[in-house]
C-alpha positions as CSV (number, residue, x, y, z in Angstrom):
1,M,-94.5,14.2,-8.3
2,K,-91.6,15.0,-10.6
3,K,-91.9,17.9,-13.0
4,I,-92.0,16.5,-16.5
5,I,-90.7,18.7,-19.1
6,P,-92.5,18.1,-22.5
7,F,-89.5,18.3,-24.7
8,I,-86.4,16.5,-25.9
9,V,-83.3,18.5,-26.4
10,V,-80.5,17.1,-28.4
11,L,-77.9,19.6,-29.4
12,I,-74.9,18.0,-30.8
13,L,-72.1,19.5,-32.7
14,I,-70.0,16.6,-34.2
15,A,-67.4,16.1,-36.8
16,S,-68.7,13.8,-39.5
17,C,-67.1,12.1,-42.5
18,K,-67.7,13.2,-46.0
19,S,-69.1,9.8,-46.7
20,Y,-71.7,10.2,-44.0
21,N,-74.9,10.5,-45.9
22,S,-77.7,9.3,-43.7
23,S,-79.3,11.2,-40.9
24,P,-78.9,9.8,-37.4
25,V,-82.0,7.9,-36.2
26,I,-83.3,8.3,-32.7
27,N,-85.5,5.4,-31.8
28,N,-86.9,5.3,-28.3
29,G,-89.8,2.9,-29.1
30,N,-92.2,5.6,-30.1
31,E,-92.4,6.3,-33.8
32,Y,-94.3,9.5,-33.3
33,S,-92.2,11.0,-30.6
34,L,-90.2,13.1,-33.0
35,I,-92.1,15.4,-35.4
36,Q,-90.2,16.4,-38.5
37,N,-91.0,20.1,-38.0
38,D,-89.4,20.0,-34.6
39,T,-86.0,18.9,-35.9
40,V,-83.5,21.3,-37.3
41,S,-80.4,19.8,-38.9
42,I,-77.7,21.9,-40.4
43,S,-74.8,20.3,-42.4
44,S,-73.0,21.0,-45.6
45,D,-70.4,19.6,-47.9
46,E,-68.1,22.6,-47.4
47,N,-67.5,21.8,-43.7
48,D,-67.5,18.6,-41.7
49,Y,-69.8,19.7,-38.9
50,E,-73.4,19.1,-38.2
51,I,-75.7,20.5,-35.6
52,I,-79.0,18.8,-34.7
53,I,-81.7,20.5,-32.7
54,I,-84.7,18.6,-31.6
55,E,-87.0,21.0,-29.7
56,P,-90.8,21.4,-30.2
57,G,-91.6,24.8,-31.4
58,F,-88.0,25.9,-32.3
59,N,-88.3,25.6,-36.1
60,S,-91.5,27.7,-36.2
61,W,-89.9,30.2,-33.8
62,L,-86.8,30.4,-35.9
63,Q,-88.8,31.1,-39.1
64,S,-91.3,33.5,-37.5
65,T,-89.5,35.4,-34.7
66,A,-85.7,35.2,-35.0
67,R,-83.8,37.9,-36.7
68,P,-83.1,37.0,-40.4
69,E,-79.9,35.5,-41.5
70,G,-77.3,38.2,-42.2
71,Y,-78.5,40.4,-39.4
72,H,-75.5,39.6,-37.3
73,S,-72.0,38.9,-38.6
74,Q,-70.4,35.5,-38.3
75,E,-67.8,36.9,-36.0
76,W,-70.4,38.4,-33.7
77,L,-72.3,35.1,-33.6
78,E,-69.1,33.1,-32.9
79,T,-68.3,35.4,-30.0
80,R,-71.7,35.1,-28.4
81,N,-71.8,31.3,-29.0
82,A,-68.5,30.9,-27.3
83,I,-69.9,32.6,-24.2
84,L,-73.2,30.7,-24.3
85,V,-71.7,27.3,-24.9
86,Q,-69.4,27.8,-22.0
87,A,-72.3,28.7,-19.7
88,W,-74.4,25.8,-21.0
89,N,-71.6,23.2,-20.5
90,Q,-70.9,24.5,-16.9
91,R,-74.6,24.0,-16.1
92,Q,-74.6,20.6,-17.7
93,L,-71.8,19.5,-15.4
94,Q,-73.9,20.6,-12.3
95,P,-77.0,18.5,-12.3
96,H,-77.7,19.1,-8.6
97,T,-77.7,22.9,-9.1
98,Y,-79.3,23.2,-12.6
99,D,-82.2,21.1,-14.0
100,P,-80.6,18.1,-15.7
101,N,-83.7,17.8,-18.0
102,L,-82.8,21.2,-19.5
103,Y,-79.1,20.7,-19.9
104,E,-79.0,17.1,-21.1
105,V,-76.1,17.1,-23.5
106,R,-72.7,18.8,-23.5
107,I,-72.0,21.0,-26.5
108,D,-68.7,20.4,-28.2
109,Y,-67.9,23.8,-29.7
110,D,-64.3,24.7,-30.5
111,T,-63.7,28.5,-30.9
112,R,-60.7,27.8,-33.2
113,T,-62.9,26.0,-35.7
114,D,-64.8,27.8,-38.5
115,Y,-68.3,26.1,-38.4
116,G,-69.7,28.5,-41.0
117,Y,-72.4,31.1,-40.8
118,E,-75.4,28.7,-40.8
119,V,-74.3,26.6,-37.9
120,N,-73.4,29.7,-35.8
121,Y,-76.7,31.4,-36.7
122,K,-78.9,28.4,-35.7
123,L,-76.9,27.7,-32.6
124,Y,-77.2,31.3,-31.4
125,N,-80.9,31.4,-32.1
126,Y,-81.4,28.1,-30.3
127,F,-79.8,29.7,-27.2
128,L,-82.2,32.7,-27.5
129,Y,-85.2,30.4,-27.9
130,F,-84.1,28.2,-25.0
131,Q,-83.5,31.2,-22.7
132,L,-86.8,32.9,-23.5
133,T,-88.9,29.6,-23.4
134,Y,-87.5,28.2,-20.2
135,N,-86.8,31.5,-18.4
136,Q,-83.0,30.8,-18.2
137,R,-80.2,33.3,-18.4
138,L,-76.9,31.9,-19.7
139,S,-74.9,35.1,-19.7
140,S,-74.9,38.7,-18.6
141,F,-76.5,39.5,-22.0
142,M,-80.3,39.8,-21.9
143,P,-81.9,37.3,-24.3
144,R,-83.8,39.5,-26.7
145,I,-84.9,39.4,-30.3
């Protein structure tokens, strides 16, 4: 019997237009499959980037367990995110080696782009949450709070 992982991970970093006002709708036939508290969306008018994280438990973990905003500098977060995104994308390209249910989507993260503090903060904390929750290690850095 296949191991069923009770989560949906969608981690997308996309360029959007300034006129883009509506949130993307994911409809898989089950109205109750996505709970509002399990979705974290970060976007702003200042930059044209958006990150959407759909992961049960991440929002409450972010509010209760993660280090507060401002603890790490944006430069520090960008450096760690570059390493973690690269490791994630390498695993996503190897579905026979790594569980394809964990690494469903490629993350489009350009190190030359300034995504702002909030996007980098939430992306980094998602990687921490992911590593601690699913017992994964994406880099030589120990995932710790």
